[in-house]
N, C-alpha and C positions, 0 to 999 in steps of 0.2 A: 539022458541029458539032451536038451534041445540045442540046436545049432546057434540060435540067437534067443536071448532071454532078456526081458525087461521086467524087473521085479519091484513093484511098489514105487514107480518112478514119479517124482514130482519135479516140476520146473517152473520157477518164477524169476522175474527180473525186477531189479530195484530193491529198496529197503524201506521199511516203515510205511508212511503214508503213500510213498511212490511205488510200492510193491505191486506188481501185476502177476497174478497166478495164471499161468498159461496151461499147463498140463497137471493133471491130478490123478494119482493112483493108477498109473498105467502098468498093466500086466499083459505081457505078450510072449508067446513061445512060437518059434518057427523051426520046423524040422529041416534037416539037410535035404536039399533037392526040391523043397516045397516052393510054390509060387503063391505069395499072399498079397492081396490088395487091401489097402486102407482107403476108404472113401469118406469124404466129409465136406463141410461147407468151407467157402473161402474165409480165411482168418480164424479157423478153428485150432490152429497149432500144428498142422501137418508138417510144415517145413522145420519147425522146432523139433518135432519128433525125429525127422530124418537126421538132423544135425546131432542129436543125441546118439543115434545109432552109428553114424559115421565118425564120431569122435570130435566134431568141431565144437560141441557144447558138452558140459558136464551137468548131470542132474543136480538139482538142489538137494534132493534126498532120493534114496533108492539106488538101484544098480542096473547097469547095462552089461550083459555078458555075451561074449562071442566065443564060441567053442569052449565055454566054461571059464574064460578069463575075462576080467573087467576091461571094458573099453576105456582107455585113458588118452588115446590120441588117434589121429587118422592113420589109415593103413591101406596099402594097395590090395590087401586081402578083401576089402570091402570097396568095390568100385561103384562110384556114384555118377549117375546121369542126371544133370541138372536141367531145370526148365529153361534157363536162359543161355544154354549152350556152354558158357564159360570158356570160350576159345580165345587164344591170344591173337589179336587182330593183325599183328605184324608178322606172324608166322603163317606158312602155307598149311594146307591140310596135312601133308605128310609130316611136316615139322611139328605140328601140334600133337600128332599121335606119337611121333618119335620121342618127344620130351617125356611123355608118360611111360613109354616102353623102357626108356633108359633108366628112369627112376625105379621101375619095377624089377629090372634085370641089370643091376649095376656092374656085375662081373662078366657079363656076356660081351662078345666081340661085336664090332659094328656090323659085320655081315649078317649076324643073327638078328640084330635089332632092325636092320633095314628090311630084311625078309619078312619079319613079323609085321612091320608097318605096312608093307605092300599087301600082305595077305589079308589083314583086317580092313584096310581101305577098300580092297577088292570085295570083301565079304559084304560091305554095305553099298556096293556098286558105285564107288566114287573114284575108281582108277583114273578116268579121264580128267578129274579135277584135282589130282594129288598135288599139283604145283600151284593151285589157286589159293588166294587168301580169303578169309571169311567174308569180306565185303563183296566178293565176286560170286558168292553162293546164295541160293535161296534159303529160306528158313528151314525147309525140310532137309536140304543138303547139309546145313550146319548141324542140325540135330543128328544126322547120320554120322557126321564126324565125331560128335560127342559119344555116340554109341560105340563107334570103332575104337575111340581112345580108351573108354572104360573097359571094354572087353579085351583089348590088346594087352592090358596089364595082367591078364589071367586071374581076375579076382575070384575068390571062393564064394562071394556073395555079390549080387548086383542090386543096388539100391537106386530106384528111379523116382525122382521128385517131380511129379507132374511133367514128365519129359515131352509130352505131345500136346500140352494144353494150348499152346499158341499157334498151332498149325491148322491149316484148312482141313476139311473133312477127308478129302481124298488122300492127301499126304499122311494124315494121321492114321488112316486105315492101313495104308501101305507099310508104314513104320511099325504099326502093331504086329503085322505079319512078319516083318523082318526080325523084330526082337524075339518073337515066339520061335521062329525058325532057328535062330542062333541059340536060344535057351534050350530048345529041344535036343540039340546035338549032344550036350553033356549034363543037362538038368542041373545047372548051378542054382543054388538057393537064390530066390529073387523076392524083392519087396517092391511093390508098385504103390506109389501115392497118387491118387487121382480124385477128381470130383465128378467123373463120368462113370455111372453105374454100369452101363453097357460095356464099356472098356474093361472094367474090373471083371465082369462075368466072362467076357470073351477070353481074357488072358490068364486069370488066376485059378487056383485050386479052392480058395476060400476068400471071402470078403469080410472085413471087420469095419464097421462104421466108427468114426471118431465124432463124438458128441461135440456140439459147439462150446466154445469157451466163454468166459474164463473158467478155469478149472476143468478143461476138457478132459474127458476120459473115454475109454473104448467101450463100445456097445457090444451086443451079442454077435457071434460070428455066423456067417451064412456059407455053408458048404456048396460048392458048385458041382453038381452031379451031372456033368455033361462030358461025354467021352472026347478025348483028344485024338487026332487034331480036329479042331473045331472049324466049322464052316459058317461064316457070318449069315449067309442067305438062309441056310437050313436052320440056323438057331432061331430065327423068327417064328418058325412053326414048331419048335421044340417045347413041349409042355413044361419041362423042368426049367428052361430058360424063362418062360413067362411067369411061372410060379415064383422063382427066385427073384426075378426083377421086380415083380409087384410087391413082394414082401420087403425088399430093401427100400424101395421108393416109399412105401407106406410108412416104414419105420423112420426114414429121414424126414418125411413130412410131419410125422407126429412130434418128433423132437424139435423140429423147426417151429411148429406152432406153440409148443411148450415154452420155447425160448422167447417168442414174442409176448406171451402172456405174462412173463415175469420182467419184461423190459419196460417198466413204467416210469423209470427215472426221468424227471423233468430238468432240463438244463436252462438256466437263465442266461440269455445272450447279453453281451455288453452293449451299452448305449454308445454306438460309434457312428459318426457321420463322416462322409467323405470330405476331404479338404477341397477348398475352392481356391484356385490360383488366378490371380488377376494379372493380365499381361502388362 
Protein backbone atom coordinates (compact mmCIF):
# COMPACT_ATOMS: atom_id res chain seq x y z
CA UNK A 1 0.00 0.00 0.00
CA UNK A 2 1.38 3.39 -1.02
CA UNK A 3 1.70 6.15 1.57
CA UNK A 4 -0.25 8.59 -0.60
CA UNK A 5 -2.55 7.53 -3.42
CA UNK A 6 -4.68 9.44 -5.89
CA UNK A 7 -6.96 7.13 -7.83
CA UNK A 8 -8.79 8.38 -10.94
CA UNK A 9 -9.13 11.87 -9.50
CA UNK A 10 -11.07 14.49 -11.44
CA UNK A 11 -11.61 18.07 -10.30
CA UNK A 12 -13.88 20.67 -11.86
CA UNK A 13 -15.42 23.96 -10.75
CA UNK A 14 -18.89 25.25 -11.53
CA UNK A 15 -21.87 23.58 -13.20
CA UNK A 16 -23.33 23.32 -16.70
CA UNK A 17 -22.03 25.92 -19.15
CA UNK A 18 -19.94 27.48 -16.37
CA UNK A 19 -18.12 24.22 -15.58
CA UNK A 20 -14.33 24.29 -15.81
CA UNK A 21 -12.50 20.96 -15.83
CA UNK A 22 -9.14 21.49 -14.13
CA UNK A 23 -7.73 18.00 -13.43
CA UNK A 24 -8.55 14.78 -15.22
CA UNK A 25 -7.77 11.13 -14.43
CA UNK A 26 -5.00 11.84 -11.92
CA UNK A 27 -3.31 8.66 -10.69
CA UNK A 28 -0.36 8.99 -8.33
CA UNK A 29 1.35 6.77 -5.75
CA UNK A 30 4.05 7.96 -3.36
CA UNK A 31 5.86 5.56 -1.05
CA UNK A 32 6.83 6.34 2.55
CA UNK A 33 10.08 8.30 2.72
CA UNK A 34 10.02 9.15 -0.98
CA UNK A 35 10.65 12.66 -2.33
CA UNK A 36 8.56 13.33 -5.44
CA UNK A 37 8.45 16.50 -7.54
CA UNK A 38 5.64 17.50 -9.88
CA UNK A 39 6.58 20.05 -12.55
CA UNK A 40 4.27 21.93 -14.84
CA UNK A 41 3.34 25.17 -16.51
CA UNK A 42 1.76 28.08 -14.66
CA UNK A 43 -1.99 27.60 -14.52
CA UNK A 44 -1.88 23.88 -15.15
CA UNK A 45 -3.64 23.02 -11.89
CA UNK A 46 -0.69 22.34 -9.58
CA UNK A 47 -2.16 24.25 -6.63
CA UNK A 48 -5.53 22.54 -7.10
CA UNK A 49 -3.68 19.22 -6.91
CA UNK A 50 -1.96 20.31 -3.67
CA UNK A 51 -5.25 21.38 -2.13
CA UNK A 52 -6.80 18.00 -2.94
CA UNK A 53 -3.92 16.25 -1.19
CA UNK A 54 -3.94 18.47 1.90
CA UNK A 55 -7.72 18.26 2.27
CA UNK A 56 -8.69 21.85 1.43
CA UNK A 57 -10.58 20.61 -1.63
CA UNK A 58 -12.53 17.46 -2.39
CA UNK A 59 -12.31 15.71 -5.77
CA UNK A 60 -15.28 15.87 -8.11
CA UNK A 61 -14.74 12.13 -8.54
CA UNK A 62 -12.08 9.63 -7.59
CA UNK A 63 -10.32 9.29 -4.25
CA UNK A 64 -7.32 10.65 -2.36
CA UNK A 65 -5.91 8.23 0.22
CA UNK A 66 -3.32 8.92 2.92
CA UNK A 67 -2.02 5.80 4.66
CA UNK A 68 -4.95 3.91 3.18
CA UNK A 69 -7.61 6.27 4.57
CA UNK A 70 -9.63 8.83 2.53
CA UNK A 71 -8.50 12.44 2.89
CA UNK A 72 -11.59 14.31 4.08
CA UNK A 73 -10.08 17.34 5.84
CA UNK A 74 -6.81 19.08 6.65
CA UNK A 75 -4.47 17.42 9.16
CA UNK A 76 -1.16 18.28 10.81
CA UNK A 77 0.02 14.88 9.56
CA UNK A 78 0.39 16.60 6.19
CA UNK A 79 2.38 19.78 6.67
CA UNK A 80 2.08 22.35 3.88
CA UNK A 81 4.62 25.01 2.89
CA UNK A 82 2.82 27.58 0.76
CA UNK A 83 4.30 29.87 -1.88
CA UNK A 84 2.94 33.03 -0.24
CA UNK A 85 4.25 32.16 3.27
CA UNK A 86 0.76 32.52 4.86
CA UNK A 87 2.14 34.10 8.03
CA UNK A 88 -0.05 36.08 10.42
CA UNK A 89 1.37 39.62 10.15
CA UNK A 90 0.48 40.68 13.70
CA UNK A 91 2.43 37.79 15.25
CA UNK A 92 6.17 37.42 15.66
CA UNK A 93 8.23 34.64 14.14
CA UNK A 94 8.05 32.66 17.37
CA UNK A 95 4.32 33.25 17.78
CA UNK A 96 3.57 32.11 14.22
CA UNK A 97 5.40 28.85 14.85
CA UNK A 98 3.92 28.51 18.35
CA UNK A 99 0.35 28.61 17.03
CA UNK A 100 1.07 25.67 14.74
CA UNK A 101 2.88 23.70 17.43
CA UNK A 102 0.05 24.24 19.92
CA UNK A 103 -2.44 22.94 17.35
CA UNK A 104 -0.34 19.84 16.67
CA UNK A 105 0.38 19.07 20.34
CA UNK A 106 -2.71 20.27 22.26
CA UNK A 107 -2.00 18.13 25.34
CA UNK A 108 1.61 19.14 25.83
CA UNK A 109 2.74 21.69 28.41
CA UNK A 110 3.89 25.17 27.45
CA UNK A 111 7.54 24.38 28.25
CA UNK A 112 7.52 21.58 25.66
CA UNK A 113 5.87 23.83 23.07
CA UNK A 114 8.29 26.72 23.63
CA UNK A 115 11.32 24.44 23.38
CA UNK A 116 10.00 23.03 20.10
CA UNK A 117 9.47 26.52 18.73
CA UNK A 118 13.02 27.56 19.64
CA UNK A 119 14.50 24.37 18.22
CA UNK A 120 12.82 24.72 14.83
CA UNK A 121 13.36 28.46 14.55
CA UNK A 122 17.02 27.72 15.25
CA UNK A 123 17.02 24.94 12.67
CA UNK A 124 16.27 27.49 9.94
CA UNK A 125 18.78 29.98 11.40
CA UNK A 126 16.25 32.56 12.55
CA UNK A 127 16.90 32.67 16.30
CA UNK A 128 17.99 36.36 16.18
CA UNK A 129 14.68 37.19 14.47
CA UNK A 130 12.38 35.16 16.72
CA UNK A 131 10.68 38.29 18.12
CA UNK A 132 10.35 40.10 14.78
CA UNK A 133 7.13 40.37 12.78
CA UNK A 134 6.87 39.32 9.11
CA UNK A 135 7.06 42.90 7.81
CA UNK A 136 10.53 43.16 9.36
CA UNK A 137 11.79 40.10 7.46
CA UNK A 138 13.04 39.54 3.93
CA UNK A 139 11.20 37.19 1.60
CA UNK A 140 13.71 34.43 2.22
CA UNK A 141 13.40 34.81 5.99
CA UNK A 142 9.60 34.66 5.78
CA UNK A 143 9.81 31.46 3.79
CA UNK A 144 12.14 29.98 6.39
CA UNK A 145 9.51 30.78 9.03
CA UNK A 146 6.98 28.88 6.91
CA UNK A 147 9.38 25.93 6.68
CA UNK A 148 9.96 25.96 10.45
CA UNK A 149 6.23 26.19 11.15
CA UNK A 150 5.40 23.23 8.91
CA UNK A 151 8.17 21.01 10.23
CA UNK A 152 7.62 21.91 13.89
CA UNK A 153 4.21 20.23 13.68
CA UNK A 154 6.03 16.95 13.07
CA UNK A 155 4.10 16.08 9.89
CA UNK A 156 4.37 12.62 8.45
CA UNK A 157 4.37 14.16 4.98
CA UNK A 158 5.67 17.53 3.77
CA UNK A 159 3.80 19.16 0.88
CA UNK A 160 5.48 22.13 -0.78
CA UNK A 161 3.49 24.30 -3.20
CA UNK A 162 6.16 26.19 -5.18
CA UNK A 163 7.63 27.41 -1.87
CA UNK A 164 10.69 29.05 -3.42
CA UNK A 165 9.24 30.48 -6.62
CA UNK A 166 9.19 34.12 -5.51
CA UNK A 167 12.75 34.20 -4.14
CA UNK A 168 15.97 35.41 -5.71
CA UNK A 169 18.36 32.75 -7.05
CA UNK A 170 20.79 32.84 -4.12
CA UNK A 171 18.10 32.64 -1.43
CA UNK A 172 16.31 29.96 -3.40
CA UNK A 173 19.45 27.83 -3.62
CA UNK A 174 20.17 28.21 0.09
CA UNK A 175 16.63 27.22 1.05
CA UNK A 176 16.75 24.20 -1.26
CA UNK A 177 19.76 23.01 0.72
CA UNK A 178 18.10 23.76 4.07
CA UNK A 179 14.96 21.83 3.15
CA UNK A 180 17.04 18.89 1.92
CA UNK A 181 19.17 18.89 5.07
CA UNK A 182 16.05 18.82 7.25
CA UNK A 183 14.40 16.17 5.06
CA UNK A 184 17.49 13.94 5.12
CA UNK A 185 17.44 13.73 8.94
CA UNK A 186 14.42 11.43 9.04
CA UNK A 187 13.38 11.04 5.37
CA UNK A 188 9.79 12.16 5.78
CA UNK A 189 7.65 11.66 2.72
CA UNK A 190 7.82 14.82 0.60
CA UNK A 191 5.96 16.24 -2.39
CA UNK A 192 7.36 19.30 -4.15
CA UNK A 193 5.31 21.29 -6.66
CA UNK A 194 7.57 23.40 -8.87
CA UNK A 195 7.95 24.89 -12.33
CA UNK A 196 11.76 24.62 -12.13
CA UNK A 197 13.09 21.41 -13.68
CA UNK A 198 16.58 21.87 -12.20
CA UNK A 199 15.09 22.30 -8.72
CA UNK A 200 13.08 19.11 -9.11
CA UNK A 201 16.09 17.10 -10.26
CA UNK A 202 18.26 18.45 -7.44
CA UNK A 203 15.75 17.69 -4.69
CA UNK A 204 13.57 14.74 -5.71
CA UNK A 205 13.80 11.00 -6.27
CA UNK A 206 11.54 11.22 -9.30
CA UNK A 207 9.78 13.91 -11.32
CA UNK A 208 6.31 13.71 -12.83
CA UNK A 209 5.15 16.40 -15.28
CA UNK A 210 1.62 17.79 -15.07
CA UNK A 211 0.23 18.38 -18.55
CA UNK A 212 -1.41 21.78 -19.19
CA UNK A 213 -5.13 22.14 -18.55
CA UNK A 214 -8.00 22.18 -18.96
CA UNK A 215 -8.33 18.51 -18.06
CA UNK A 216 -4.71 18.45 -16.92
CA UNK A 217 -3.32 15.01 -16.20
CA UNK A 218 0.00 13.55 -15.14
CA UNK A 219 2.60 12.55 -17.70
CA UNK A 220 5.31 9.87 -17.51
CA UNK A 221 7.63 9.78 -14.52
CA UNK A 222 11.36 10.46 -14.73
CA UNK A 223 13.52 8.76 -12.10
CA UNK A 224 16.48 10.74 -10.81
CA UNK A 225 19.46 8.38 -10.79
CA UNK A 226 21.87 10.69 -8.96
CA UNK A 227 23.40 9.71 -5.64
CA UNK A 228 22.62 11.74 -2.51
CA UNK A 229 23.78 14.09 -1.08
CA UNK A 230 23.88 16.03 -4.33
CA UNK A 231 26.26 18.81 -5.19
CA UNK A 232 24.89 21.54 -7.46
CA UNK A 233 28.25 22.29 -9.06
CA UNK A 234 29.14 18.65 -9.67
CA UNK A 235 25.68 17.92 -11.10
CA UNK A 236 26.35 20.14 -14.10
CA UNK A 237 28.94 17.60 -15.25
CA UNK A 238 26.90 14.56 -14.29
CA UNK A 239 25.76 12.65 -17.42
CA UNK A 240 22.60 11.40 -15.65
CA UNK A 241 21.68 14.99 -14.77
CA UNK A 242 22.12 16.16 -18.36
CA UNK A 243 20.21 13.20 -19.78
CA UNK A 244 17.29 13.54 -17.35
CA UNK A 245 17.11 17.32 -17.65
CA UNK A 246 17.08 17.21 -21.44
CA UNK A 247 14.41 14.50 -21.49
CA UNK A 248 12.09 16.43 -19.14
CA UNK A 249 12.54 19.76 -20.91
CA UNK A 250 12.00 18.13 -24.30
CA UNK A 251 8.80 16.51 -23.01
CA UNK A 252 7.52 19.80 -21.57
CA UNK A 253 8.33 21.64 -24.81
CA UNK A 254 6.49 19.00 -26.85
CA UNK A 255 3.31 19.22 -24.78
CA UNK A 256 3.60 23.00 -24.76
CA UNK A 257 3.70 23.06 -28.56
CA UNK A 258 0.82 20.60 -28.74
CA UNK A 259 -1.18 22.90 -26.47
CA UNK A 260 -0.55 25.86 -28.79
CA UNK A 261 -1.60 23.91 -31.86
CA UNK A 262 -5.08 23.23 -30.44
CA UNK A 263 -5.60 26.73 -29.01
CA UNK A 264 -7.18 28.25 -32.11
CA UNK A 265 -10.32 29.61 -30.51
CA UNK A 266 -11.03 33.19 -31.60
CA UNK A 267 -12.60 35.62 -29.16
CA UNK A 268 -14.61 38.58 -30.38
CA UNK A 269 -13.88 41.66 -28.32
CA UNK A 270 -16.73 44.02 -27.40
CA UNK A 271 -16.99 47.37 -29.16
CA UNK A 272 -16.09 49.62 -26.26
CA UNK A 273 -14.96 53.23 -26.44
CA UNK A 274 -13.58 55.25 -23.53
CA UNK A 275 -15.82 57.80 -21.90
CA UNK A 276 -14.98 61.43 -22.47
CA UNK A 277 -15.54 63.83 -19.63
CA UNK A 278 -16.08 67.54 -20.22
CA UNK A 279 -14.99 69.78 -17.39
